All heavy atoms as a GROMACS GRO file, in nm:
protein
  614
    1MET      N    1  14.221  12.452  10.735
    1MET     CA    2  14.243  12.593  10.702
    1MET      C    3  14.141  12.679  10.784
    1MET      O    4  14.035  12.629  10.834
    1MET     CB    5  14.225  12.622  10.551
    1MET     CG    6  14.318  12.549  10.467
    1MET     SD    7  14.454  12.630  10.388
    1MET     CE    8  14.453  12.795  10.425
    2SER      N    9  14.174  12.806  10.794
    2SER     CA   10  14.073  12.896  10.864
    2SER      C   11  14.080  13.030  10.789
    2SER      O   12  14.174  13.059  10.716
    2SER     CB   13  14.115  12.909  11.010
    2SER     OG   14  14.236  12.972  11.022
    3GLY      N   15  13.974  13.108  10.811
    3GLY     CA   16  13.965  13.241  10.756
    3GLY      C   17  13.913  13.334  10.853
    3GLY      O   18  13.859  13.302  10.958
    4LYS      N   19  13.922  13.467  10.818
    4LYS     CA   20  13.866  13.572  10.901
    4LYS      C   21  13.733  13.612  10.847
    4LYS      O   22  13.719  13.639  10.726
    4LYS     CB   23  13.962  13.693  10.897
    4LYS     CG   24  14.093  13.667  10.964
    4LYS     CD   25  14.182  13.787  10.966
    4LYS     CE   26  14.313  13.757  11.038
    4LYS     NZ   27  14.394  13.876  11.046
    5TYR      N   28  13.635  13.620  10.933
    5TYR     CA   29  13.495  13.649  10.898
    5TYR      C   30  13.431  13.742  10.996
    5TYR      O   31  13.471  13.755  11.108
    5TYR     CB   32  13.414  13.517  10.897
    5TYR     CG   33  13.463  13.419  10.792
    5TYR    CD1   34  13.551  13.318  10.833
    5TYR    CD2   35  13.419  13.416  10.664
    5TYR    CE1   36  13.597  13.225  10.737
    5TYR    CE2   37  13.461  13.332  10.570
    5TYR     CZ   38  13.555  13.232  10.611
    5TYR     OH   39  13.597  13.142  10.515
    6ILE      N   40  13.325  13.808  10.954
    6ILE     CA   41  13.235  13.884  11.038
    6ILE      C   42  13.103  13.809  11.040
    6ILE      O   43  13.047  13.782  10.936
    6ILE     CB   44  13.223  14.025  10.989
    6ILE    CG1   45  13.352  14.101  10.987
    6ILE    CG2   46  13.113  14.104  11.071
    6ILE    CD1   47  13.351  14.245  10.923
    7VAL      N   48  13.062  13.779  11.163
    7VAL     CA   49  12.935  13.708  11.179
    7VAL      C   50  12.837  13.801  11.239
    7VAL      O   51  12.858  13.859  11.348
    7VAL     CB   52  12.955  13.587  11.276
    7VAL    CG1   53  12.824  13.510  11.295
    7VAL    CG2   54  13.064  13.491  11.227
    8VAL      N   55  12.726  13.830  11.164
    8VAL     CA   56  12.625  13.925  11.213
    8VAL      C   57  12.497  13.849  11.235
    8VAL      O   58  12.447  13.775  11.159
    8VAL     CB   59  12.600  14.032  11.103
    8VAL    CG1   60  12.497  14.134  11.147
    8VAL    CG2   61  12.740  14.104  11.076
    9PHE      N   62  12.439  13.881  11.355
    9PHE     CA   63  12.316  13.816  11.397
    9PHE      C   64  12.192  13.902  11.368
    9PHE      O   65  12.204  14.026  11.354
    9PHE     CB   66  12.325  13.788  11.547
    9PHE     CG   67  12.420  13.675  11.581
    9PHE    CD1   68  12.554  13.702  11.587
    9PHE    CD2   69  12.378  13.549  11.598
    9PHE    CE1   70  12.652  13.600  11.616
    9PHE    CE2   71  12.467  13.446  11.626
    9PHE     CZ   72  12.602  13.476  11.630
   10LYS      N   73  12.083  13.839  11.357
   10LYS     CA   74  11.957  13.910  11.327
   10LYS      C   75  11.916  14.001  11.441
   10LYS      O   76  11.950  13.973  11.564
   10LYS     CB   77  11.842  13.808  11.302
   10LYS     CG   78  11.868  13.729  11.181
   10LYS     CD   79  11.756  13.624  11.162
   10LYS     CE   80  11.783  13.544  11.033
   10LYS     NZ   81  11.694  13.432  11.026
   11GLU      N   82  11.851  14.107  11.407
   11GLU     CA   83  11.801  14.201  11.503
   11GLU      C   84  11.709  14.128  11.604
   11GLU      O   85  11.626  14.046  11.566
   11GLU     CB   86  11.724  14.315  11.435
   11GLU     CG   87  11.687  14.427  11.524
   11GLU     CD   88  11.614  14.544  11.448
   11GLU    OE1   89  11.652  14.569  11.334
   11GLU    OE2   90  11.527  14.602  11.513
   12GLY      N   91  11.729  14.159  11.729
   12GLY     CA   92  11.647  14.092  11.834
   12GLY      C   93  11.709  13.970  11.898
   12GLY      O   94  11.655  13.914  11.985
   13THR      N   95  11.824  13.929  11.841
   13THR     CA   96  11.894  13.810  11.893
   13THR      C   97  11.942  13.845  12.036
   13THR      O   98  12.015  13.945  12.055
   13THR     CB   99  12.010  13.765  11.806
   13THR    OG1  100  11.962  13.736  11.678
   13THR    CG2  101  12.079  13.646  11.865
   14PRO      N  102  11.912  13.766  12.137
   14PRO     CA  103  11.960  13.796  12.269
   14PRO      C  104  12.109  13.789  12.274
   14PRO      O  105  12.174  13.705  12.215
   14PRO     CB  106  11.897  13.683  12.354
   14PRO     CG  107  11.784  13.628  12.276
   14PRO     CD  108  11.818  13.653  12.128
   15GLN      N  109  12.169  13.878  12.354
   15GLN     CA  110  12.314  13.884  12.372
   15GLN      C  111  12.364  13.750  12.418
   15GLN      O  112  12.473  13.711  12.382
   15GLN     CB  113  12.351  13.995  12.463
   15GLN     CG  114  12.505  14.023  12.476
   15GLN     CD  115  12.563  14.058  12.340
   15GLN    OE1  116  12.506  14.144  12.271
   15GLN    NE2  117  12.676  14.003  12.303
   16SER      N  118  12.290  13.682  12.505
   16SER     CA  119  12.337  13.556  12.552
   16SER      C  120  12.362  13.455  12.442
   16SER      O  121  12.451  13.374  12.452
   16SER     CB  122  12.233  13.495  12.657
   16SER     OG  123  12.110  13.478  12.592
   17GLU      N  124  12.282  13.459  12.332
   17GLU     CA  125  12.302  13.364  12.223
   17GLU      C  126  12.428  13.397  12.142
   17GLU      O  127  12.503  13.316  12.098
   17GLU     CB  128  12.179  13.360  12.130
   17GLU     CG  129  12.062  13.287  12.187
   17GLU     CD  130  11.945  13.267  12.089
   17GLU    OE1  131  11.982  13.220  11.977
   17GLU    OE2  132  11.833  13.288  12.128
   18ILE      N  133  12.452  13.532  12.128
   18ILE     CA  134  12.574  13.578  12.061
   18ILE      C  135  12.695  13.540  12.143
   18ILE      O  136  12.800  13.491  12.090
   18ILE     CB  137  12.565  13.731  12.034
   18ILE    CG1  138  12.450  13.764  11.944
   18ILE    CG2  139  12.699  13.778  11.978
   18ILE    CD1  140  12.412  13.911  11.937
   19ASP      N  141  12.694  13.558  12.275
   19ASP     CA  142  12.800  13.520  12.362
   19ASP      C  143  12.828  13.369  12.354
   19ASP      O  144  12.945  13.329  12.348
   19ASP     CB  145  12.775  13.565  12.505
   19ASP     CG  146  12.772  13.710  12.524
   19ASP    OD1  147  12.820  13.787  12.441
   19ASP    OD2  148  12.714  13.759  12.627
   20GLN      N  149  12.726  13.288  12.353
   20GLN     CA  150  12.738  13.145  12.339
   20GLN      C  151  12.801  13.105  12.204
   20GLN      O  152  12.891  13.021  12.198
   20GLN     CB  153  12.607  13.072  12.358
   20GLN     CG  154  12.621  12.922  12.357
   20GLN     CD  155  12.713  12.871  12.465
   20GLN    OE1  156  12.694  12.905  12.584
   20GLN    NE2  157  12.810  12.791  12.433
   21ALA      N  158  12.762  13.171  12.100
   21ALA     CA  159  12.820  13.141  11.967
   21ALA      C  160  12.971  13.180  11.968
   21ALA      O  161  13.049  13.099  11.911
   21ALA     CB  162  12.747  13.223  11.858
   22ALA      N  163  13.009  13.288  12.030
   22ALA     CA  164  13.150  13.322  12.043
   22ALA      C  165  13.226  13.217  12.119
   22ALA      O  166  13.335  13.177  12.086
   22ALA     CB  167  13.163  13.461  12.106
   23LYS      N  168  13.167  13.165  12.230
   23LYS     CA  169  13.229  13.062  12.308
   23LYS      C  170  13.248  12.938  12.227
   23LYS      O  171  13.350  12.863  12.233
   23LYS     CB  172  13.149  13.032  12.435
   23LYS     CG  173  13.159  13.144  12.544
   23LYS     CD  174  13.068  13.105  12.661
   23LYS     CE  175  13.069  13.222  12.762
   23LYS     NZ  176  12.982  13.194  12.873
   24ASP      N  177  13.146  12.901  12.144
   24ASP     CA  178  13.149  12.782  12.060
   24ASP      C  179  13.268  12.799  11.958
   24ASP      O  180  13.334  12.701  11.924
   24ASP     CB  181  13.019  12.764  11.986
   24ASP     CG  182  12.905  12.726  12.075
   24ASP    OD1  183  12.931  12.687  12.196
   24ASP    OD2  184  12.789  12.736  12.032
   25VAL      N  185  13.285  12.920  11.900
   25VAL     CA  186  13.394  12.940  11.809
   25VAL      C  187  13.530  12.914  11.875
   25VAL      O  188  13.613  12.840  11.825
   25VAL     CB  189  13.395  13.084  11.756
   25VAL    CG1  190  13.525  13.124  11.688
   25VAL    CG2  191  13.278  13.110  11.663
   26GLU      N  192  13.546  12.963  11.993
   26GLU     CA  193  13.671  12.946  12.071
   26GLU      C  194  13.692  12.797  12.111
   26GLU      O  195  13.807  12.750  12.102
   26GLU     CB  196  13.679  13.038  12.192
   26GLU     CG  197  13.683  13.179  12.156
   26GLU     CD  198  13.679  13.279  12.270
   26GLU    OE1  199  13.612  13.255  12.366
   26GLU    OE2  200  13.750  13.384  12.258
   27ALA      N  201  13.580  12.729  12.143
   27ALA     CA  202  13.588  12.588  12.186
   27ALA      C  203  13.635  12.502  12.071
   27ALA      O  204  13.687  12.398  12.091
   27ALA     CB  205  13.454  12.546  12.239
   28GLN      N  206  13.614  12.546  11.948
   28GLN     CA  207  13.641  12.469  11.825
   28GLN      C  208  13.768  12.524  11.755
   28GLN      O  209  13.791  12.498  11.642
   28GLN     CB  210  13.522  12.463  11.732
   28GLN     CG  211  13.403  12.390  11.798
   28GLN     CD  212  13.290  12.365  11.703
   28GLN    OE1  213  13.309  12.337  11.584
   28GLN    NE2  214  13.170  12.391  11.746
   29GLY      N  215  13.846  12.596  11.828
   29GLY     CA  216  13.978  12.636  11.774
   29GLY      C  217  13.978  12.772  11.705
   29GLY      O  218  14.082  12.811  11.653
   30GLY      N  219  13.865  12.844  11.713
   30GLY     CA  220  13.863  12.980  11.653
   30GLY      C  221  13.913  13.088  11.750
   30GLY      O  222  13.936  13.056  11.872
   31LYS      N  223  13.924  13.204  11.708
   31LYS     CA  224  13.966  13.317  11.787
   31LYS      C  225  13.876  13.438  11.755
   31LYS      O  226  13.858  13.480  11.646
   31LYS     CB  227  14.104  13.355  11.756
   31LYS     CG  228  14.161  13.468  11.851
   31LYS     CD  229  14.305  13.498  11.826
   31LYS     CE  230  14.343  13.613  11.914
   31LYS     NZ  231  14.479  13.660  11.885
   32ILE      N  232  13.810  13.490  11.866
   32ILE     CA  233  13.726  13.607  11.850
   32ILE      C  234  13.806  13.734  11.840
   32ILE      O  235  13.902  13.750  11.918
   32ILE     CB  236  13.623  13.616  11.969
   32ILE    CG1  237  13.540  13.490  11.970
   32ILE    CG2  238  13.539  13.746  11.957
   32ILE    CD1  239  13.452  13.474  11.855
   33GLY      N  240  13.776  13.817  11.748
   33GLY     CA  241  13.850  13.948  11.733
   33GLY      C  242  13.769  14.057  11.798
   33GLY      O  243  13.766  14.070  11.923
   34HIS      N  244  13.695  14.132  11.718
   34HIS     CA  245  13.618  14.245  11.770
   34HIS      C  246  13.471  14.201  11.790
   34HIS      O  247  13.420  14.131  11.708
   34HIS     CB  248  13.630  14.363  11.667
   34HIS     CG  249  13.561  14.487  11.711
   34HIS    ND1  250  13.623  14.568  11.812
   34HIS    CD2  251  13.440  14.543  11.682
   34HIS    CE1  252  13.538  14.670  11.834
   34HIS    NE2  253  13.434  14.653  11.756
   35ARG      N  254  13.406  14.259  11.889
   35ARG     CA  255  13.268  14.232  11.905
   35ARG      C  256  13.190  14.364  11.859
   35ARG      O  257  13.232  14.472  11.889
   35ARG     CB  258  13.231  14.205  12.053
   35ARG     CG  259  13.284  14.072  12.093
   35ARG     CD  260  13.247  14.040  12.239
   35ARG     NE  261  13.297  13.912  12.280
   35ARG     CZ  262  13.223  13.797  12.290
   35ARG    NH1  263  13.097  13.806  12.262
   35ARG    NH2  264  13.285  13.688  12.326
   36TYR      N  265  13.082  14.341  11.796
   36TYR     CA  266  12.998  14.453  11.744
   36TYR      C  267  12.867  14.455  11.822
   36TYR      O  268  12.799  14.352  11.831
   36TYR     CB  269  12.974  14.435  11.596
   36TYR     CG  270  13.093  14.420  11.515
   36TYR    CD1  271  13.141  14.303  11.466
   36TYR    CD2  272  13.174  14.538  11.486
   36TYR    CE1  273  13.252  14.290  11.389
   36TYR    CE2  274  13.288  14.526  11.410
   36TYR     CZ  275  13.329  14.402  11.365
   36TYR     OH  276  13.448  14.390  11.293
   37ASP      N  277  12.830  14.571  11.875
   37ASP     CA  278  12.706  14.574  11.952
   37ASP      C  279  12.629  14.707  11.940
   37ASP      O  280  12.543  14.740  12.014
   37ASP     CB  281  12.735  14.540  12.102
   37ASP     CG  282  12.828  14.641  12.168
   37ASP    OD1  283  12.866  14.739  12.103
   37ASP    OD2  284  12.860  14.614  12.285
   38THR      N  285  12.667  14.789  11.840
   38THR     CA  286  12.594  14.912  11.818
   38THR      C  287  12.509  14.906  11.691
   38THR      O  288  12.390  14.888  11.701
   38THR     CB  289  12.687  15.035  11.822
   38THR    OG1  290  12.792  15.017  11.724
   38THR    CG2  291  12.753  15.058  11.958
   39THR      N  292  12.572  14.923  11.580
   39THR     CA  293  12.493  14.927  11.455
   39THR      C  294  12.455  14.790  11.408
   39THR      O  295  12.362  14.774  11.331
   39THR     CB  296  12.571  15.001  11.345
   39THR    OG1  297  12.690  14.934  11.320
   39THR    CG2  298  12.589  15.141  11.379
   40MET      N  299  12.531  14.688  11.451
   40MET     CA  300  12.499  14.551  11.428
   40MET      C  301  12.543  14.462  11.544
   40MET      O  302  12.624  14.506  11.626
   40MET     CB  303  12.569  14.502  11.295
   40MET     CG  304  12.718  14.509  11.300
   40MET     SD  305  12.786  14.465  11.140
   40MET     CE  306  12.960  14.468  11.178
   41LYS      N  307  12.486  14.350  11.556
   41LYS     CA  308  12.518  14.258  11.666
   41LYS      C  309  12.599  14.140  11.607
   41LYS      O  310  12.554  14.070  11.519
   41LYS     CB  311  12.390  14.206  11.729
   41LYS     CG  312  12.298  14.311  11.784
   41LYS     CD  313  12.359  14.365  11.915
   41LYS     CE  314  12.262  14.463  11.978
   41LYS     NZ  315  12.306  14.513  12.104
   42GLY      N  316  12.717  14.113  11.661
   42GLY     CA  317  12.798  14.005  11.621
   42GLY      C  318  12.939  14.021  11.659
   42GLY      O  319  12.975  14.088  11.756
   43PHE      N  320  13.030  13.953  11.578
   43PHE     CA  321  13.175  13.959  11.611
   43PHE      C  322  13.252  13.924  11.489
   43PHE      O  323  13.204  13.868  11.390
   43PHE     CB  324  13.203  13.864  11.726
   43PHE     CG  325  13.151  13.723  11.705
   43PHE    CD1  326  13.216  13.625  11.623
   43PHE    CD2  327  13.038  13.683  11.769
   43PHE    CE1  328  13.168  13.502  11.603
   43PHE    CE2  329  12.985  13.551  11.753
   43PHE     CZ  330  13.048  13.461  11.673
   44SER      N  331  13.379  13.962  11.491
   44SER     CA  332  13.472  13.915  11.390
   44SER      C  333  13.552  13.800  11.456
   44SER      O  334  13.565  13.794  11.577
   44SER     CB  335  13.567  14.025  11.349
   44SER     OG  336  13.645  14.065  11.458
   45ALA      N  337  13.589  13.707  11.369
   45ALA     CA  338  13.662  13.593  11.423
   45ALA      C  339  13.743  13.519  11.317
   45ALA      O  340  13.711  13.530  11.197
   45ALA     CB  341  13.562  13.490  11.479
   46THR      N  342  13.849  13.458  11.359
   46THR     CA  343  13.928  13.369  11.277
   46THR      C  344  13.866  13.235  11.307
   46THR      O  345  13.860  13.192  11.420
   46THR     CB  346  14.076  13.373  11.309
   46THR    OG1  347  14.124  13.510  11.292
   46THR    CG2  348  14.154  13.280  11.222
   47VAL      N  349  13.809  13.173  11.209
   47VAL     CA  350  13.728  13.057  11.224
   47VAL      C  351  13.774  12.942  11.132
   47VAL      O  352  13.799  12.967  11.013
   47VAL     CB  353  13.577  13.090  11.187
   47VAL    CG1  354  13.487  12.972  11.201
   47VAL    CG2  355  13.527  13.207  11.268
   48PRO      N  356  13.781  12.822  11.186
   48PRO     CA  357  13.812  12.706  11.099
   48PRO      C  358  13.708  12.693  10.994
   48PRO      O  359  13.584  12.715  11.017
   48PRO     CB  360  13.802  12.586  11.198
   48PRO     CG  361  13.822  12.643  11.332
   48PRO     CD  362  13.767  12.780  11.327
   49ASP      N  363  13.749  12.669  10.867
   49ASP     CA  364  13.657  12.664  10.756
   49ASP      C  365  13.532  12.575  10.778
   49ASP      O  366  13.425  12.611  10.734
   49ASP     CB  367  13.729  12.623  10.629
   49ASP     CG  368  13.832  12.722  10.582
   49ASP    OD1  369  13.812  12.843  10.619
   49ASP    OD2  370  13.923  12.690  10.512
   50ASN      N  371  13.548  12.466  10.840
   50ASN     CA  372  13.440  12.369  10.862
   50ASN      C  373  13.331  12.426  10.957
   50ASN      O  374  13.216  12.384  10.954
   50ASN     CB  375  13.484  12.234  10.916
   50ASN     CG  376  13.550  12.242  11.052
   50ASN    OD1  377  13.610  12.352  11.090
   50ASN    ND2  378  13.551  12.140  11.129
   51LEU      N  379  13.367  12.531  11.035
   51LEU     CA  380  13.271  12.592  11.125
   51LEU      C  381  13.177  12.693  11.057
   51LEU      O  382  13.063  12.718  11.104
   51LEU     CB  383  13.343  12.653  11.241
   51LEU     CG  384  13.260  12.704  11.366
   51LEU    CD1  385  13.179  12.592  11.420
   51LEU    CD2  386  13.356  12.765  11.473
   52ILE      N  387  13.220  12.747  10.943
   52ILE     CA  388  13.143  12.843  10.874
   52ILE      C  389  13.010  12.780  10.827
   52ILE      O  390  12.903  12.842  10.833
   52ILE     CB  391  13.220  12.900  10.750
   52ILE    CG1  392  13.328  12.989  10.796
   52ILE    CG2  393  13.132  12.975  10.654
   52ILE    CD1  394  13.287  13.105  10.880
   53THR      N  395  13.008  12.655  10.784
   53THR     CA  396  12.887  12.591  10.747
   53THR      C  397  12.788  12.581  10.855
   53THR      O  398  12.671  12.602  10.839
   53THR     CB  399  12.919  12.449  10.694
   53THR    OG1  400  13.015  12.458  10.590
   53THR    CG2  401  12.797  12.377  10.641
   54THR      N  402  12.839  12.553  10.976
   54THR     CA  403  12.755  12.551  11.099
   54THR      C  404  12.686  12.685  11.125
   54THR      O  405  12.566  12.692  11.151
   54THR     CB  406  12.838  12.505  11.222
   54THR    OG1  407  12.899  12.378  11.196
   54THR    CG2  408  12.754  12.499  11.344
   55PHE      N  409  12.769  12.789  11.111
   55PHE     CA  410  12.708  12.925  11.138
   55PHE      C  411  12.611  12.968  11.028
   55PHE      O  412  12.512  13.027  11.056
   55PHE     CB  413  12.820  13.036  11.143
   55PHE     CG  414  12.876  13.052  11.281
   55PHE    CD1  415  13.008  13.022  11.312
   55PHE    CD2  416  12.794  13.104  11.379
   55PHE    CE1  417  13.056  13.035  11.439
   55PHE    CE2  418  12.838  13.117  11.512
   55PHE     CZ  419  12.972  13.083  11.538
   56LYS      N  420  12.633  12.929  10.907
   56LYS     CA  421  12.535  12.959  10.799
   56LYS      C  422  12.398  12.900  10.829
   56LYS      O  423  12.300  12.957  10.783
   56LYS     CB  424  12.589  12.922  10.662
   56LYS     CG  425  12.703  13.009  10.615
   56LYS     CD  426  12.753  12.965  10.477
   56LYS     CE  427  12.872  13.055  10.433
   56LYS     NZ  428  12.922  13.013  10.302
   57ALA      N  429  12.398  12.784  10.900
   57ALA     CA  430  12.276  12.716  10.924
   57ALA      C  431  12.210  12.765  11.052
   57ALA      O  432  12.092  12.730  11.081
   57ALA     CB  433  12.298  12.570  10.937
   58HIS      N  434  12.278  12.851  11.126
   58HIS     CA  435  12.223  12.899  11.256
   58HIS      C  436  12.101  12.993  11.228
   58HIS      O  437  12.118  13.090  11.151
   58HIS     CB  438  12.334  12.967  11.334
   58HIS     CG  439  12.306  13.000  11.476
   58HIS    ND1  440  12.208  13.102  11.513
   58HIS    CD2  441  12.351  12.952  11.591
   58HIS    CE1  442  12.202  13.102  11.643
   58HIS    NE2  443  12.286  13.017  11.689
   59GLU      N  444  11.991  12.965  11.290
   59GLU     CA  445  11.872  13.043  11.262
   59GLU      C  446  11.881  13.188  11.299
   59GLU      O  447  11.807  13.271  11.251
   59GLU     CB  448  11.749  12.981  11.326
   59GLU     CG  449  11.752  12.985  11.480
   59GLU     CD  450  11.628  12.920  11.544
   59GLU    OE1  451  11.572  12.828  11.480
   59GLU    OE2  452  11.593  12.966  11.652
   60LYS      N  453  11.967  13.222  11.391
   60LYS     CA  454  11.978  13.367  11.437
   60LYS      C  455  12.088  13.444  11.360
   60LYS      O  456  12.100  13.569  11.380
   60LYS     CB  457  12.011  13.367  11.588
   60LYS     CG  458  11.903  13.312  11.673
   60LYS     CD  459  11.785  13.399  11.684
   60LYS     CE  460  11.685  13.340  11.780
   60LYS     NZ  461  11.572  13.429  11.807
   61VAL      N  462  12.166  13.376  11.274
   61VAL     CA  463  12.268  13.445  11.196
   61VAL      C  464  12.202  13.516  11.077
   61VAL      O  465  12.128  13.450  11.001
   61VAL     CB  466  12.380  13.354  11.152
   61VAL    CG1  467  12.470  13.423  11.056
   61VAL    CG2  468  12.464  13.305  11.275
   62ASP      N  469  12.227  13.644  11.063
   62ASP     CA  470  12.172  13.720  10.949
   62ASP      C  471  12.262  13.698  10.826
   62ASP      O  472  12.210  13.667  10.721
   62ASP     CB  473  12.161  13.867  10.985
   62ASP     CG  474  12.079  13.949  10.891
   62ASP    OD1  475  12.009  13.892  10.802
   62ASP    OD2  476  12.087  14.073  10.891
   63TYR      N  477  12.391  13.725  10.845
   63TYR     CA  478  12.483  13.696  10.735
   63TYR      C  479  12.626  13.683  10.789
   63TYR      O  480  12.659  13.719  10.902
   63TYR     CB  481  12.477  13.812  10.632
   63TYR     CG  482  12.516  13.948  10.683
   63TYR    CD1  483  12.642  13.994  10.666
   63TYR    CD2  484  12.415  14.032  10.727
   63TYR    CE1  485  12.678  14.125  10.713
   63TYR    CE2  486  12.453  14.161  10.773
   63TYR     CZ  487  12.581  14.203  10.764
   63TYR     OH  488  12.614  14.330  10.808
   64ILE      N  489  12.711  13.625  10.703
   64ILE     CA  490  12.851  13.610  10.730
   64ILE      C  491  12.929  13.666  10.609
   64ILE      O  492  12.890  13.634  10.497
   64ILE     CB  493  12.892  13.460  10.751
   64ILE    CG1  494  12.812  13.409  10.864
   64ILE    CG2  495  13.040  13.444  10.769
   64ILE    CD1  496  12.826  13.257  10.883
   65GLU      N  497  13.029  13.744  10.637
   65GLU     CA  498  13.112  13.792  10.519
   65GLU      C  499  13.258  13.782  10.556
   65GLU      O  500  13.295  13.783  10.677
   65GLU     CB  501  13.074  13.933  10.483
   65GLU     CG  502  13.093  14.040  10.585
   65GLU     CD  503  13.051  14.176  10.532
   65GLU    OE1  504  12.940  14.187  10.488
   65GLU    OE2  505  13.136  14.266  10.550
   66ALA      N  506  13.341  13.777  10.452
   66ALA     CA  507  13.492  13.775  10.480
   66ALA      C  508  13.529  13.904  10.537
   66ALA      O  509  13.478  14.015  10.501
   66ALA     CB  510  13.560  13.747  10.346
   67ASP      N  511  13.619  13.897  10.635
   67ASP     CA  512  13.676  14.014  10.700
   67ASP      C  513  13.803  14.055  10.625
   67ASP      O  514  13.877  13.973  10.580
   67ASP     CB  515  13.703  13.987  10.844
   67ASP     CG  516  13.734  14.113  10.925
   67ASP    OD1  517  13.721  14.222  10.871
   67ASP    OD2  518  13.769  14.097  11.051
   68GLY      N  519  13.826  14.186  10.615
   68GLY     CA  520  13.949  14.231  10.551
   68GLY      C  521  13.962  14.384  10.567
   68GLY      O  522  13.874  14.449  10.618
   69GLU      N  523  14.079  14.426  10.518
   69GLU     CA  524  14.094  14.574  10.531
   69GLU      C  525  14.012  14.653  10.426
   69GLU      O  526  13.988  14.603  10.317
   69GLU     CB  527  14.243  14.608  10.499
   69GLU     CG  528  14.332  14.570  10.612
   69GLU     CD  529  14.476  14.632  10.589
   69GLU    OE1  530  14.490  14.736  10.531
   69GLU    OE2  531  14.565  14.556  10.631
   70VAL      N  532  13.965  14.767  10.472
   70VAL     CA  533  13.890  14.856  10.384
   70VAL      C  534  13.960  14.986  10.381
   70VAL      O  535  14.008  15.036  10.483
   70VAL     CB  536  13.744  14.872  10.441
   70VAL    CG1  537  13.667  14.974  10.358
   70VAL    CG2  538  13.674  14.740  10.446
   71SER      N  539  13.973  15.044  10.266
   71SER     CA  540  14.034  15.175  10.259
   71SER      C  541  13.949  15.261  10.172
   71SER      O  542  13.872  15.219  10.082
   71SER     CB  543  14.174  15.169  10.204
   71SER     OG  544  14.175  15.122  10.075
   72ALA      N  545  13.956  15.390  10.191
   72ALA     CA  546  13.890  15.487  10.104
   72ALA      C  547  13.989  15.558  10.021
   72ALA      O  548  14.099  15.592  10.064
   72ALA     CB  549  13.813  15.589  10.192
   73TYR      N  550  13.952  15.584   9.901
   73TYR     CA  551  14.037  15.649   9.809
   73TYR      C  552  13.963  15.760   9.743
   73TYR      O  553  13.860  15.738   9.677
   73TYR     CB  554  14.095  15.548   9.699
   73TYR     CG  555  14.178  15.614   9.592
   73TYR    CD1  556  14.306  15.656   9.619
   73TYR    CD2  557  14.122  15.641   9.464
   73TYR    CE1  558  14.378  15.722   9.518
   73TYR    CE2  559  14.195  15.703   9.365
   73TYR     CZ  560  14.327  15.739   9.393
   73TYR     OH  561  14.396  15.802   9.300
   74ALA      N  562  14.008  15.879   9.753
   74ALA     CA  563  13.947  15.993   9.693
   74ALA      C  564  14.030  16.054   9.590
   74ALA      O  565  14.154  16.072   9.606
   74ALA     CB  566  13.916  16.103   9.803
   75LYS      N  567  13.978  16.084   9.476
   75LYS     CA  568  14.054  16.139   9.365
   75LYS      C  569  14.005  16.280   9.341
   75LYS      O  570  13.889  16.312   9.333
   75LYS     CB  571  14.022  16.058   9.241
   75LYS     CG  572  14.101  16.109   9.117
   75LYS     CD  573  14.072  16.021   8.993
   75LYS     CE  574  14.147  16.076   8.878
   75LYS     NZ  575  14.117  15.997   8.754
   76SER      N  576  14.099  16.373   9.342
   76SER     CA  577  14.070  16.514   9.319
   76SER      C  578  14.027  16.530   9.172
   76SER      O  579  14.087  16.486   9.078
   76SER     CB  580  14.195  16.596   9.343
   76SER     OG  581  14.168  16.735   9.311
   77ILE      N  582  13.909  16.596   9.159
   77ILE     CA  583  13.862  16.614   9.021
   77ILE      C  584  13.870  16.759   8.973
   77ILE      O  585  13.822  16.795   8.872
   77ILE     CB  586  13.716  16.565   9.005
   77ILE    CG1  587  13.624  16.634   9.111
   77ILE    CG2  588  13.710  16.413   9.023
   77ILE    CD1  589  13.477  16.604   9.095
   78GLY      N  590  13.939  16.841   9.050
   78GLY     CA  591  13.968  16.976   9.014
   78GLY      C  592  13.853  17.076   9.017
   78GLY      O  593  13.849  17.171   8.945
   79ILE      N  594  13.751  17.053   9.103
   79ILE     CA  595  13.643  17.141   9.113
   79ILE      C  596  13.692  17.275   9.177
   79ILE      O  597  13.764  17.270   9.274
   79ILE     CB  598  13.522  17.084   9.196
   79ILE    CG1  599  13.469  16.965   9.118
   79ILE    CG2  600  13.418  17.180   9.227
   79ILE    CD1  601  13.362  16.889   9.192
   80GLY      N  602  13.650  17.381   9.127
   80GLY     CA  603  13.684  17.512   9.186
   80GLY      C  604  13.812  17.574   9.132
   80GLY      O  605  13.858  17.676   9.181
   81LYS      N  606  13.871  17.515   9.030
   81LYS     CA  607  13.992  17.565   8.977
   81LYS      C  608  13.964  17.647   8.851
   81LYS      O  609  13.882  17.617   8.775
   81LYS     CB  610  14.094  17.452   8.945
   81LYS     CG  611  14.144  17.393   9.074
   81LYS     CD  612  14.255  17.296   9.036
   81LYS     CE  613  14.317  17.239   9.164
   81LYS     NZ  614  14.424  17.154   9.142
   0.00000   0.00000   0.00000
């Protein structure tokens, strides 16, 4: 099985290490989605489940979280009426 994840690297991680991690994902059957390089360094990917354990042990990975849709919902509370 595989899942969609966001892999975020620690501040100061060289781009070359992030690029190599992305290549490793693809070499093991994963697919890179979006790359993040402004507010955080990393990428989204569809990753085989067994590869997540490898990334969690990577010393330069800050955190990994499940990727999914996010939506905002605002409820009118009637202010000003």
